[in-house]
C-alpha positions in Angstrom: 67.9 -22.2 80.5 66.0 -24.9 78.6 68.2 -26.4 75.9 66.9 -28.5 73.0 69.9 -30.6 72.1 70.7 -31.4 68.5 69.4 -28.0 67.3 72.5 -26.0 68.0 73.8 -24.0 65.1 77.5 -24.2 64.8 77.4 -21.2 62.5 75.7 -18.9 65.0 77.8 -20.2 67.9 80.9 -19.3 66.0 79.5 -15.9 65.2 78.9 -15.1 68.8 82.0 -16.7 70.1 84.3 -14.7 67.7 82.7 -11.3 67.6 81.8 -8.8 70.3 78.1 -8.1 70.4 78.6 -4.5 69.2 80.6 -5.8 66.2 77.8 -7.7 64.4 75.7 -6.1 61.6 72.5 -6.2 63.5 73.8 -4.5 66.7 71.7 -1.5 67.9 72.2 0.3 71.2 68.5 1.1 71.6 65.8 -0.9 69.8 63.8 2.2 69.0 61.5 0.6 66.3 60.8 -2.5 68.3 59.7 -0.4 71.4 57.7 2.1 69.4 55.8 -0.7 67.5 55.1 -2.3 70.9 53.4 1.0 72.0 51.5 1.1 68.7 50.2 -2.4 69.5 49.2 -1.4 73.0 51.7 -3.7 74.6 52.1 -3.3 78.3 54.6 -4.4 80.9 52.2 -7.1 82.1 52.3 -8.8 78.8 54.3 -12.0 78.3 57.0 -11.3 75.6 58.8 -13.8 73.5 61.9 -12.5 71.7 62.6 -14.9 68.8 66.2 -15.0 67.7 67.1 -12.8 70.6 70.8 -13.4 70.1 72.7 -11.2 72.6 70.6 -8.1 71.7 69.7 -5.3 74.2 65.9 -5.6 73.6 65.1 -7.4 76.9 67.4 -5.0 78.8 65.1 -2.1 77.7 62.1 -4.0 78.5 63.3 -4.8 81.9 63.9 -1.1 82.5 60.3 -0.4 81.5 59.0 -2.8 84.1 58.4 -5.9 82.0 58.5 -9.0 84.2 57.6 -12.0 81.9 60.3 -12.3 79.3 61.5 -15.3 77.3 64.4 -15.3 74.8 64.6 -18.0 72.0 67.7 -18.5 70.0 69.5 -21.3 68.1 72.8 -20.2 69.5 73.7 -21.3 73.0 76.6 -19.0 73.0 74.4 -16.0 72.3 71.9 -16.9 75.0 74.5 -17.5 77.6 76.1 -14.0 76.8 72.6 -12.4 77.1 71.7 -14.2 80.4 75.2 -13.3 81.9 74.7 -9.6 81.1 71.1 -9.2 82.3 71.5 -11.5 85.3 67.8 -11.4 86.0 65.4 -14.3 86.9 62.6 -12.5 85.1 64.3 -13.5 81.8 63.9 -17.1 80.8 65.7 -18.7 77.8 65.3 -21.5 75.3 67.9 -22.7 72.9 66.2 -24.1 70.0 65.3 -23.8 66.3 62.1 -21.8 66.0 60.9 -24.0 63.1 60.8 -27.1 65.4 60.3 -25.6 68.9 57.1 -26.7 70.8 56.2 -24.1 73.4 54.6 -25.3 76.6 52.9 -22.0 77.1 51.5 -19.0 75.1 52.8 -15.5 74.9 51.2 -12.1 74.3 53.9 -10.7 72.1 56.0 -12.3 69.4 59.0 -10.2 68.6 61.4 -11.1 65.8 64.0 -8.8 64.5 66.1 -10.5 61.8 65.1 -14.2 62.0 62.3 -14.7 59.5 64.5 -13.6 56.6 66.9 -16.5 57.5 64.2 -19.1 57.3 64.2 -20.9 53.9 61.0 -20.8 51.9 60.8 -24.6 52.4 60.7 -24.2 56.2 58.7 -21.0 56.4 55.4 -22.7 57.1 57.0 -24.2 60.1 58.0 -20.8 61.4 54.4 -19.5 61.2 53.0 -22.8 62.7 55.2 -22.1 65.7 54.1 -18.5 65.9 50.4 -19.5 65.9 50.9 -22.1 68.5 52.9 -19.9 70.8 50.8 -16.7 70.5 47.8 -16.0 72.6 44.3 -15.5 71.2 44.7 -11.7 70.9 48.5 -11.6 70.8 50.7 -9.0 69.1 53.4 -9.7 66.5 56.4 -7.5 65.7 58.5 -8.6 62.8 61.5 -6.8 61.2 63.3 -8.2 58.2 65.3 -7.1 55.3 63.2 -5.2 52.8 63.1 -5.9 49.1 65.9 -3.4 48.6 67.9 -4.7 51.6 70.9 -7.1 51.7 70.6 -10.5 50.0 73.0 -12.1 52.4 73.9 -11.7 56.1 76.7 -13.4 58.1 77.5 -15.5 55.0 73.9 -16.8 54.7 71.3 -16.2 52.0 68.2 -14.3 53.1 64.6 -13.9 51.8 63.5 -10.3 51.6 59.9 -9.1 52.3 57.5 -6.3 51.9 54.7 -5.7 54.3 52.1 -7.3 52.1 54.2 -10.5 51.9 54.5 -10.8 55.6 50.8 -10.2 56.2 50.0 -12.8 53.6 52.1 -15.3 55.5 50.5 -14.3 58.8 47.0 -14.8 57.3 43.6 -13.3 57.7 43.4 -13.9 61.5 45.9 -11.0 61.9 45.1 -7.3 61.5 47.9 -5.0 60.4 48.3 -2.2 63.0 51.4 -0.5 61.5 54.0 -1.1 58.9 57.2 0.8 58.6 60.3 1.0 56.3 63.5 1.9 58.1 67.3 2.0 57.4 69.5 0.3 59.9 73.1 1.4 59.9 75.7 -1.3 60.8 78.5 -0.6 63.3 80.8 0.1 60.3 78.4 2.5 58.6 76.6 0.3 56.0 73.0 1.1 55.5 70.5 -1.8 55.5 66.8 -1.4 54.4 64.3 -3.0 56.8 60.6 -3.8 56.5 58.6 -3.9 59.8 55.1 -5.0 60.5 53.1 -4.7 63.8 50.0 -6.9 63.8 47.4 -8.0 66.2 45.7 -11.3 66.3 41.8 -11.4 66.3 41.4 -7.6 66.8 40.6 -4.9 64.3 43.4 -2.5 63.8 41.0 0.4 63.8 40.5 -0.1 67.5 44.1 0.9 68.3 45.7 4.3 67.9 48.6 4.3 65.6 51.9 6.2 66.0 52.0 7.2 62.4 50.4 6.3 59.1 51.6 3.0 57.4 54.8 3.5 55.5 56.1 6.6 57.4 
């Protein structure tokens, strides 16, 4: 586990130190949307996947079961990453503890997966997030981003968030990315509260028309 000291978040360490992984609002037993959008993008088990803001989620567990063998998790919370690594106990999963807005990757990845990180990035630091994404993603890499939709929560875990629609996310990604699919979903927290999400699946440097879509945008 590669640790960038000085970038630890006391806030998120406290969250993961004091709550079971199935007692946080973003918990999901099966990452259905993430997996389906990966299929829509043509992602395969030979692709190198970076899970940004992985926390202690089960996304990499499901990828491992599907034969993925080049997996990296990135999170600002050392506690979350340690929990994840202890659970999967697999050398195929590498970890970095760092702030995504200042992280310098030593390699590129085929897939950038972010569920619930971008909406925590302040508008003042948002350009740094996308600069990291562009540096870390391969020439024809895939992007999966899921954030609170315009009618979603305004705060999460005591922090303010920025909500997005698909157009806003694609504008931030820029013209070098083609939208493959966008989806609005409702996530239900472990205590039954509905949260509206906006998802985009995009491909860098490749026309979206060359890929078969799971469903029309917006479904």
